[in-house]
N, C-alpha and C positions, 0 to 999 in steps of 0.2 A: 077568921081569915075570909071565909067565903059568905058570911051571913048576909052581906049587903046585896048579894046576888039573888037572894031568896030561894036558892037551890041547895041541894045536898052537896056536901063537900065532894070534890073529886076524888078519885082513888086510882092508883096504879096496881092494885091488888091484882094476884094472878086470876085471870078470866076477865078482868075489867076491860082490857085493850085486845085488840084482834091478835090472834096468833101470827108470829112473823114480824110484828112490829117491834121496832127499837125505839126506845125513849131515852134521851139524854137531857137532864135537867142540870142547868148551870146556875149555881147560887152563890151570891156574894155572902161571905161570912158575916158581914156587918150590915146586911140589908134591914133597914128600918121599915120598909113597905110589906115585905113578906119575909117573916122571920125564918131562920134556919129550922127552928123546931117545926113549924108548919109545914116546911117542905119535907122534912123527916117523916111526919106523920102521913103526908101524901104518898111516901114511898113505903110505908109499913106493909109487909106482906107481899111486895112485889118479887118478881122473879129477878135474881141478879144478872142472869144471862140476858134478860129483855130489857130491864130498866137500871139506869146508872144515874147516880148523883155525883156531880162534880162541884166540890165546894172551893171557892176561890178566896183564899185567905186575904184579908185586909181590903176586900172590896165590898162595895155597896149594891144596891139594886141595878145600877146601871153598869157595872163591870167595865168601867172606862179605862182602866189602866193595864189589866193582865188578860182578859178575856178577848183577845184579838181573834178575828176571823180565823187566822191560821192556828191558833190553840184550839179553838173549837172544832175546826175540821180535822185536826189531828186527833181529838178525842172521838169524834164520830167515826173516824176510820178505824180507830181501835176497837170500837164497839162492832163494827161490821166484821172484823176479823175474828171475833168471838164465836161467830156462827158455826 
């Protein structure tokens, strides 16, 4: 996934991101550019209270049909209410 960048793979493990930061990853289930398995590995060891993964079924990398700005905003608001 990240080998082309010549860097270590990013991680959302506990302690890897600043305390109080909320992370929402929106991933298309059928993404051929960044696979769902790769994104799940990114989230391994993360805090469920701090990091959320939203998988949009039937979508690709560009989330053209269902991940509207309103849907993403609603998910982000839901994360903020978890504090």
